[in-house]
Steps between C-alpha positions, in 0.01 A plus 500: 500500500693745706803262493492463127462876460793571732719247313427684166556846662827389651625342173399801289624774741805312648391604848374303785119505577358467849178334582214761495693742287286464187187690557244673268745791441775271371516452130545119540172490684305498170755358260776250544729703282450813708365707205811427292389345182858461383565242770324215332618562150 
């Protein structure tokens, strides 16, 4: 699941994501849109 989340985060933010970077403090940890509802509209 971390790989899928990292792909979404990289696609949305335009920034590279390193393994282990997404932790409980990251907005993408709990939601694939990173808390940005406008992303999937």
